[in-house]
Every structure is written in structure tokens, then in C-alpha cells.
C-alpha positions as CSV (number, residue, x, y, z in Angstrom):
1,X,16.8,10.3,17.2
2,X,16.1,12.2,20.4
3,X,15.5,15.9,20.2
4,X,15.0,18.1,23.2
5,X,15.4,21.7,24.4
6,X,18.7,20.7,26.2
7,X,20.1,19.4,22.9
8,X,19.1,22.7,21.1
9,X,20.6,24.8,23.9
10,X,23.9,23.0,23.6
11,X,24.0,23.0,19.8
12,X,26.4,25.3,18.0
13,X,24.4,25.0,14.8
14,X,21.2,26.1,16.5
15,X,22.8,29.1,18.2
16,X,24.8,29.9,15.0
17,X,21.7,30.1,12.9
18,X,19.8,32.2,15.4
19,X,22.8,34.5,15.6
20,X,22.8,34.9,11.8
21,X,19.1,35.8,11.9
22,X,19.8,38.3,14.7
23,X,22.6,39.9,12.8
24,X,20.5,40.2,9.7
25,X,17.8,41.9,11.7
26,X,20.4,44.2,13.3
27,X,21.7,45.1,9.9
28,X,18.2,46.2,8.8
29,X,17.9,48.3,11.9
30,X,21.4,49.9,11.3
31,X,20.6,50.5,7.7
32,X,17.3,52.2,8.8
33,X,19.2,54.5,11.2
34,X,21.9,55.4,8.7
35,X,19.5,56.3,5.9
36,X,16.7,57.9,7.9
37,X,18.8,61.1,8.0
38,X,19.1,61.3,4.3
39,X,16.0,61.2,2.3
40,X,12.2,61.0,2.4
41,X,11.8,57.3,1.8
42,X,10.0,54.3,3.2
43,X,12.3,52.0,5.3
44,X,11.7,48.6,6.8
45,X,13.2,46.8,9.7
46,X,13.1,43.0,9.9
47,X,14.5,40.0,8.1
48,X,13.0,38.0,6.3
49,X,9.6,39.7,7.0
50,X,9.5,43.4,7.9
51,X,7.9,44.2,11.2
52,X,8.5,47.9,11.3
53,X,7.8,50.3,8.4
54,X,8.5,54.0,8.7
55,X,9.1,57.1,6.5
56,X,7.4,58.5,3.5
57,X,5.9,62.0,3.1
58,X,3.7,61.7,6.2
59,X,6.4,60.2,8.4
60,X,4.3,57.2,9.5
61,X,5.6,54.5,11.7
62,X,3.9,51.2,11.8
63,X,4.8,48.1,13.8
64,X,3.5,44.8,12.7
65,X,3.4,42.2,15.5
66,X,2.5,39.5,13.0
67,X,5.7,40.3,11.1
68,X,7.8,40.0,14.3
69,X,6.1,36.7,15.2
70,X,6.8,35.4,11.7
71,X,10.4,36.4,11.9
72,X,10.8,34.6,15.2
73,X,9.0,31.4,14.0
74,X,11.0,31.3,10.7
75,X,14.3,31.7,12.6
76,X,13.4,29.0,15.0
77,X,12.2,26.7,12.3
78,X,15.3,27.1,10.2
79,X,17.6,26.7,13.3
80,X,15.8,23.5,14.4
81,X,15.9,22.1,10.9
82,X,19.6,22.9,10.5
83,X,20.3,21.3,13.9
84,X,18.3,18.2,13.0
85,X,20.2,17.8,9.7
86,X,23.6,18.3,11.3
87,X,22.7,15.7,14.0
88,X,21.5,13.3,11.3
89,X,24.8,13.4,9.5
90,X,26.9,13.1,12.7
91,X,25.2,9.8,13.7
């Protein structure tokens, strides 16, 4: 079975899975914005691995590049695997 970047770019499965991961990350960002006005608590942004942690008594804000890279690689791996499985069953 051939697999290329062109096939991935045209795949609804690939784009759908990436969209789901993007929406999950967007939800963590919106949740962070809504609850940051309320209480003194530690909040994270990122799904499945947090890449931004803020809050607490001192009001620290830490950005973890490794967490962001892990999020991107996990999303790409799941999307490629899902596309491969769908293409396998369609042939």
C-alpha cells in the first residue's frame, strides 16, 4: 500500500483526527481562560500532554516546548495510524 504526503493531505480521516486534537487543545485553552478569573489554582493548557502551566499562589507561567512537541507528534501519529487503518479496510 502506497502512503505519501499527498494521500494524507487529501484524507478526510487524517484531517478529521487532527481537527479533533486541535479542538481538544482549544477546549483546554478556553477552560483556562474561563477559570483564570475565578480562583487561585493551577491550570494547564494542552491535550494530551500539557505544554503551558500557570496559576498558583505565585502566579507562575511555564511553557514546556517538549510538551508541545509531544502533543504534535502524538496527534500526527494517531492521525497517520487512523488513515492507514481506514485505507486498509477500503482496499
